[in-house]
C-alpha positions in Angstrom: 89.0 221.5 67.5 88.5 220.1 64.0 87.6 216.4 63.7 90.0 214.4 61.6 88.1 213.0 58.6 88.2 209.4 57.7 91.0 208.1 55.7 90.4 208.3 52.0 90.7 205.0 50.1 91.5 207.0 47.0 95.1 207.2 48.2 95.7 203.8 46.8 93.5 204.2 43.8 96.3 204.3 41.2 98.3 201.5 42.8 102.1 201.0 42.5 103.5 201.9 39.1 104.0 198.8 37.0 107.4 200.0 35.9 109.6 201.8 38.4 111.0 204.8 36.7 111.0 208.5 37.6 108.3 209.3 35.0 105.9 206.5 36.2 106.5 207.4 39.8 106.0 211.1 39.4 102.9 210.5 37.2 101.3 208.2 39.8 101.8 210.9 42.4 100.2 213.6 40.2 97.3 211.2 39.5 96.7 210.4 43.2 96.7 214.1 44.1 94.1 214.9 41.3 91.9 212.0 42.5 92.1 213.5 46.0 91.0 216.9 44.9 94.1 218.5 46.4 94.5 222.2 45.8 96.4 225.1 47.3 94.6 227.0 50.1 94.6 230.7 50.6 95.5 230.3 54.2 96.4 227.3 56.3 96.8 227.0 60.1 97.9 223.8 61.8 98.1 223.0 65.5 99.5 219.9 67.1 101.5 218.2 69.9 105.2 217.5 70.2 106.6 214.6 72.3 110.2 213.5 72.6 113.3 213.7 74.8 111.3 213.3 77.9 109.3 216.5 77.1 105.9 217.4 75.8 104.9 220.5 74.0 103.0 221.9 71.0 103.6 223.3 67.6 101.6 225.9 65.6 102.0 226.9 61.9 100.4 229.7 59.9 100.6 230.1 56.1 99.1 233.0 54.2 100.0 235.5 51.3 101.4 237.8 54.1 103.8 235.3 55.4 104.6 232.0 57.1 105.4 231.2 60.6 106.2 228.0 62.6 106.3 228.0 66.4 107.2 225.1 68.7 107.3 224.9 72.5 108.7 222.1 74.5 109.0 222.8 78.3 110.9 226.1 78.8 112.1 226.2 75.2 110.2 228.2 72.6 111.5 228.6 69.0 109.9 230.4 65.9 110.6 230.5 62.2 109.1 233.4 60.3 109.1 234.1 56.7 108.3 237.4 55.2 108.5 237.8 51.4 111.9 236.5 50.5 113.4 236.7 54.1 113.4 234.0 56.6 114.2 234.5 60.3 114.7 232.2 63.2 114.0 233.2 66.8 115.7 230.8 69.3 114.9 230.0 72.9 117.2 232.9 74.1 115.5 235.5 71.9 118.2 235.7 69.4 116.9 236.7 65.9 118.8 235.7 62.9 118.1 235.9 59.2 119.0 232.8 57.3 121.5 233.2 54.4 123.4 229.9 54.3 123.0 226.2 54.9 119.5 226.3 56.5 118.2 228.6 53.8 119.4 226.2 51.1 117.6 223.4 53.0 114.4 225.5 53.1 114.5 226.0 49.4 114.5 222.2 49.0 111.7 221.8 51.5 109.6 224.4 49.5 110.4 222.7 46.2 109.0 219.5 47.6 106.0 221.0 49.5 104.8 222.9 46.4 105.0 219.7 44.2 107.6 221.4 42.1 109.6 218.2 42.1 106.8 216.5 40.2 106.4 219.4 37.6 110.2 219.9 37.2 111.7 216.4 37.0 115.0 217.8 35.6 116.1 218.4 39.3 115.2 214.7 40.3 117.3 211.6 40.1 115.5 208.2 40.4 117.4 206.0 42.8 115.2 202.9 42.6 113.0 200.9 44.9 113.4 201.0 48.8 112.0 199.2 51.7 111.9 201.4 54.7 112.7 200.0 58.3 109.0 199.8 59.2 108.3 197.7 56.1 106.8 200.3 53.8 107.8 199.8 50.1 108.8 202.9 48.5 110.5 204.5 45.4 113.5 206.8 46.2 114.1 210.1 44.4 116.9 212.5 45.2 115.8 216.0 44.7 118.3 218.8 44.1 116.7 222.2 43.1 118.7 225.2 42.2 120.5 226.7 45.3 119.0 224.1 47.4 120.5 221.2 49.5 119.9 217.8 48.0 117.2 215.7 49.9 115.9 212.2 49.4 112.2 211.5 49.1 110.7 208.0 49.5 107.4 207.8 47.6 105.1 205.0 48.8 104.7 202.4 46.2 101.0 201.8 47.0 99.7 205.2 47.7 102.1 207.7 46.0 102.3 209.6 49.3 105.7 210.8 50.7 106.7 208.3 53.4 110.0 209.8 54.3 112.3 212.8 53.6 115.9 212.4 54.5 119.0 214.7 54.3 122.5 215.2 55.6 122.5 217.0 59.0 125.5 217.7 61.0 127.2 214.3 61.7 124.6 212.0 60.3 121.4 211.5 58.3 118.2 213.2 59.5 114.9 211.6 58.6 111.2 212.7 58.7 108.7 210.0 58.4 105.0 210.7 57.6 101.9 208.7 58.5 98.2 208.9 58.4 97.6 211.3 55.5 94.3 213.1 55.5 92.6 215.7 53.2 91.4 218.8 55.0 89.2 221.0 52.8 91.5 220.2 49.8 94.8 220.4 51.8 96.7 217.1 52.0 98.6 216.7 55.4 100.1 213.7 57.4 98.6 213.5 60.8 101.9 212.2 62.3 105.5 213.0 61.6 108.4 211.4 63.4 111.8 213.3 63.2 115.1 211.4 63.9 118.8 211.9 63.7 119.3 208.0 64.0 119.4 208.0 67.9 115.8 206.9 68.3 115.8 207.7 72.0 115.7 211.3 71.0 113.1 211.1 68.3 110.4 213.8 68.2 106.8 212.9 67.2 104.5 215.6 65.9 100.8 214.8 65.9 98.3 217.0 64.2 95.2 217.9 66.3 93.6 220.9 64.5 93.6 222.2 60.9 92.1 225.5 59.8 91.8 226.2 56.1 90.9 229.5 54.4 90.6 231.3 57.7 91.6 234.9 58.4 95.2 235.2 59.8 96.1 238.5 61.3 99.3 240.1 59.6 100.8 240.7 62.9 101.3 237.1 63.3 104.3 237.4 60.9 105.9 240.3 62.7 109.7 239.7 63.4 110.4 240.5 67.2 113.1 242.7 68.3 116.2 240.5 69.2 117.5 240.2 72.7 120.6 242.2 73.3 123.1 242.9 76.1 122.0 245.8 78.3 124.9 248.3 77.5 125.0 251.1 75.0 128.8 251.7 75.7 131.5 249.1 75.2 132.6 247.2 78.3 136.0 245.6 78.7 136.6 242.6 81.0 139.6 240.5 81.8 140.0 237.0 80.5 141.7 234.2 82.3 143.7 231.6 80.6 144.1 227.9 81.6 146.1 225.6 79.2 145.0 227.5 76.2 141.3 228.0 77.2 139.9 231.4 77.9 137.5 232.1 80.7 135.3 235.2 81.6 134.0 236.0 85.1 130.2 235.5 85.3 127.8 236.5 88.0 124.4 234.7 88.6 122.1 235.7 91.5 125.0 236.9 93.5 127.2 233.8 92.9 130.5 234.3 90.9 131.6 231.7 88.3 134.2 231.1 85.5 132.7 230.4 82.1 134.6 229.1 79.1 134.3 231.5 76.3 133.2 229.3 73.4 131.9 230.4 70.0 131.8 226.8 69.0 129.0 226.0 71.4 125.3 226.6 70.4 123.9 227.4 73.9 124.8 228.7 77.3 125.6 225.8 79.5 125.7 225.2 83.2 127.5 222.4 85.0 125.0 220.3 87.2 126.7 221.4 90.5 126.1 225.1 89.5 122.5 224.5 88.6 121.9 222.9 91.9 123.6 225.7 93.7 121.3 228.1 92.0 118.2 225.9 92.7 117.5 225.5 89.0 115.2 222.6 88.0 116.1 220.9 84.7 113.7 219.1 82.5 114.0 216.8 79.5 116.8 214.6 78.2 118.7 216.4 75.4 121.4 215.0 73.1 124.4 217.2 72.7 127.0 217.0 69.9 130.5 217.6 71.1 133.6 215.4 70.9 130.9 212.7 70.9 127.1 212.6 70.9 126.1 212.6 74.7 122.9 212.9 76.6 122.5 216.1 78.8 120.5 216.6 81.8 118.1 218.9 80.1 117.0 222.5 80.0 116.4 225.1 82.8 115.0 228.6 82.9 117.4 231.4 83.8 116.5 235.0 83.0 120.0 236.4 82.6 123.7 236.4 83.7 125.9 239.4 84.4 129.3 240.0 82.8 131.2 243.1 83.9 128.0 244.3 85.7 126.0 244.0 82.3 122.9 241.9 82.1 123.2 239.3 79.3 119.7 237.8 78.5 119.7 233.9 78.6 116.2 232.7 79.2 117.1 229.0 78.8 120.3 227.1 79.8 121.4 223.6 78.9 122.5 221.7 82.0 125.4 219.3 81.2 128.3 217.6 82.9 131.5 219.7 82.0 134.1 217.6 83.8 135.6 216.3 80.6 135.4 219.4 78.5 138.5 221.1 79.7 141.2 218.7 81.2 142.6 219.7 84.5 140.0 222.5 85.1 136.3 222.1 85.2 134.4 225.2 83.9 131.3 226.3 85.9 129.6 227.0 82.5 130.0 227.7 78.9 129.2 231.1 77.2 128.2 230.1 73.7 126.3 231.3 70.8 123.5 233.4 72.5 126.1 235.8 74.0 127.9 236.2 70.6 124.5 236.8 69.0 123.5 239.5 71.5 126.5 241.6 71.4 129.4 242.6 69.2 132.3 240.8 70.9 136.1 241.6 70.6 138.8 239.2 71.8 142.3 240.4 72.3 144.2 237.4 73.5 147.5 239.2 73.7 146.0 241.5 76.2 143.7 238.9 77.9 140.7 241.1 77.4 137.2 241.0 76.0 135.3 244.0 74.9 131.6 243.8 74.1 128.6 246.1 73.5 125.1 246.1 71.9 125.3 245.2 68.0 126.5 248.3 66.2 128.4 250.0 69.0 132.0 248.7 68.1 133.8 250.2 65.2 134.8 247.8 62.3 138.4 246.7 63.0 140.4 244.7 60.5 139.6 242.5 57.5 135.9 241.7 57.2 134.9 238.0 56.7 131.3 237.0 55.8 130.1 234.3 58.2 127.2 231.8 58.1 125.5 231.6 61.4 122.4 229.7 60.2 123.3 226.8 62.5 124.1 229.0 65.5 127.9 228.5 64.7 130.3 231.0 63.2 131.2 229.5 59.8 133.4 230.9 57.1 135.4 229.9 54.2 139.3 229.3 54.2 141.5 226.9 52.4 144.0 224.1 53.3 146.8 223.9 50.7 144.5 225.4 48.0 141.5 223.3 48.9 138.5 225.3 50.0 136.3 224.4 53.0 133.9 225.8 55.5 135.5 226.2 59.1 134.0 226.9 62.4 135.6 229.7 64.3 135.8 228.0 67.7 137.2 230.0 70.7 136.6 227.0 72.9 139.1 224.9 71.3 142.9 225.2 72.1 144.1 223.7 68.9 145.4 225.6 65.9 143.4 223.6 63.5 141.0 220.6 63.5 140.3 218.7 60.2 137.1 216.7 60.3 137.1 213.1 58.8 134.5 213.7 56.1 136.6 216.4 54.5 139.9 214.5 54.8 138.1 211.5 53.2 136.6 213.6 50.5 139.9 215.3 49.7 142.6 212.5 50.1 146.1 213.8 50.3 145.3 217.4 51.4 146.3 216.5 54.9 149.1 213.9 55.5 148.3 211.3 58.3 150.5 208.4 57.3 153.1 207.7 60.1 151.8 210.5 62.4 151.1 209.9 66.1 147.6 209.5 67.6 146.2 212.1 70.0 143.0 212.8 71.8 140.8 215.8 71.5 138.7 216.8 74.4 135.3 218.3 74.4 131.6 217.8 75.4 131.0 214.1 75.8 134.6 213.1 76.5 137.4 212.7 74.0 137.7 211.9 70.3 140.6 210.0 68.6 142.7 212.1 66.2 146.0 212.0 64.3 148.4 214.9 64.8 150.0 216.3 61.7 151.1 219.7 60.1 149.3 221.6 57.4 151.7 223.4 55.1 149.4 226.4 54.6 146.1 227.7 55.9 144.7 230.7 53.9 142.3 232.9 55.8 141.2 235.7 53.5 144.4 237.7 52.9 146.3 236.0 55.7 148.7 233.1 54.8 149.5 231.0 57.8 152.2 228.3 57.4 153.1 225.1 59.2 149.9 224.9 61.2 149.6 222.1 63.8 146.5 220.2 62.9 144.5 217.2 64.5 142.7 215.1 61.9 139.7 213.7 63.7 138.9 210.1 63.3 135.5 210.1 65.0 132.3 209.3 62.9 129.9 211.0 65.4 129.8 214.3 67.2 130.7 217.9 66.2 134.1 216.8 64.9 132.4 214.6 62.2 130.3 217.4 60.6 129.4 216.7 57.1 129.5 220.3 56.0 132.5 221.8 57.7 136.0 221.1 56.9 137.1 221.6 60.5 137.6 224.1 63.3 140.0 227.1 63.5 140.8 227.2 67.1 142.5 229.7 69.7 146.0 228.4 68.6 145.3 230.6 65.5 142.9 233.1 66.7 145.3 234.4 69.5 147.4 235.8 66.6 144.7 238.2 65.8 142.3 240.7 67.4 139.0 239.2 66.5 135.6 241.0 66.5 132.4 239.0 66.1 129.5 241.0 64.6 126.8 238.3 64.1 124.0 240.8 63.7 125.6 241.6 60.3 126.9 238.0 59.8 130.5 239.4 59.8 133.8 238.7 61.6 136.6 241.1 61.7 140.2 240.1 62.2 143.5 242.1 62.2 147.0 240.8 63.3 147.8 241.2 67.0 151.0 242.4 68.5 152.4 238.9 68.6 151.3 237.9 65.1 153.3 235.0 63.7 152.4 233.6 60.4 154.6 230.4 61.1 156.7 230.6 58.0 160.0 230.2 60.0 158.7 227.2 61.9 160.7 224.0 61.4 160.0 222.3 58.1 158.8 218.6 57.6 158.0 217.6 61.1 155.2 218.4 63.4 155.9 221.1 66.0 153.7 220.8 69.0 153.5 223.2 71.9 
C-alpha cells in the first residue's frame, strides 16, 4: 500500500486572488497547479474505501490509453463504469449492461471537462458567480461550467489554495454535491484523499477515502473488457397472463418454490421485495437505502437473490431492494416490484387489452409499431413527447395507473401549459406514501405520430421524490399505455407502440371539464 505523502504547503502559495473575477480565479488555479508540478500520468490506478448508508465497501479506478474503469462494491452490490474509446458503459448490480447516450453521458462530458482542466484553458464555457462560503466554513469562488453537449455543473474553487472544494449539479429531485478534502500530489498526479457525496439528506452521505495510488504502472487491457449482459433464460418468446387490480398490472413470480404477485413497473429502478416476502425466503438485508418514490423514504436495504422465475423462465436478479410496499398500491399490497432489471434483460411486450405479457431474450421479438428512441441512462425509460406543443421528457411508467403526471418543476418552468386554477386536489400513491397533486385535463398530448386529446392529468405539488424530478416533465402511465401494444427493447434503447384493439384518442371526450374514471 502506498504511503500518503505529507501535505504540500505550496497549495496556498499563490493565496487568494486580490480581485475576484473569472480571469484571476482561473489564473490562480493554473499557477497553483504549476507550482505543484502537476502533470498527466500515462496510467493511474486508485484504490479506496466507501462508507455510508450503514454499509462499508471499496472502490477501484483505472485510467490508461486503452480505457477507463471505475468499480465500487458495497455489501452485496457491485457496479462498474467502463469507457472504451468514445463509448461508455455501466454494469449495474443485476448484471445489466447499458451504453450511455443521454443525461448521464452529458454529465460525464462535464466531469471530463473539469478533470482535464479544460475549464481553465477554455473559459468561454465558464460563468463566474462570485464568492461563496461553504457550509463547513471554507471560503470559495463559484464558477458554473457548461461545456458543449454537457450538463451544467458548479465548481467551488478554494479562495486560499485554488483547489476544487466542491462540485454540485442537478440530480433527480435535488442538488447533488461532491466535497473534496486533503489534496495530495502522487508522482505528479493531484488527488483529494477524501470525497463526500450527498443528495442533501446527510444520513445517506457516502464517504470515499483514498488508500492507495499507483502512477505509471502497467494495466492489463482486459481490465476494460465490457462483460456480456445478464439476460432471461429463454431463446423463444414466452407469454404469461397479467392480473389487473385497480389499474395496476401484476405478473405471477416464483421464488424458491413460493408463488408471488409482482407489480410490473417500468418506472422502478430495481427489483423489490416486501419485507414479509424477504422474511419468508430467509433473505438477510443489509444497509439503509434511500428510495425516491412519491416521497424520499428509507428502505430496509439490499439482499442477495440469484434469480426469480416467470412463466418457468429464470430471470437473473442478483440483488433485490427490501422495502415496505403497503402504501404503493392502495387496497392491494404487492409481494414485490418487477422493475428495470427485468426490462433490461429481455424484450418485453405488453398487451393490456389481452392482459398478457410476452418476453424473450433481446433481439427475439419482431419490431412492432412506431419506434421511439428512449434514454435509459438513469435506469428509467424516458422519451420525448409534448403537452399542448411544449416538449418534455417523460417516463414510461407501467406502475402508475394515471394517464399523465406532470411534475412541479416542468409546470413551474412552463406556466400556463397545464391549468390548475380552480381544480380539485388529489393524492397520488407510490413508494414512500402519497403525494399531493391537482387534477386537471391536458388538451393534447403528442406522442410521436399519435395525438391524444383530453388527457386526465395530475399536476404534482411535491418538492421531493420521483414526482419532483428536475429533468422529466412527467410520467406517462397505464391510463394511456393500455391504448397501445407496447414493446420495450432497451438493449437497442427503443420502445415500440402501436394502437391496440380498444385504442381511443380521446377526441370525443367531454370538453372543458375533467373526466375522471
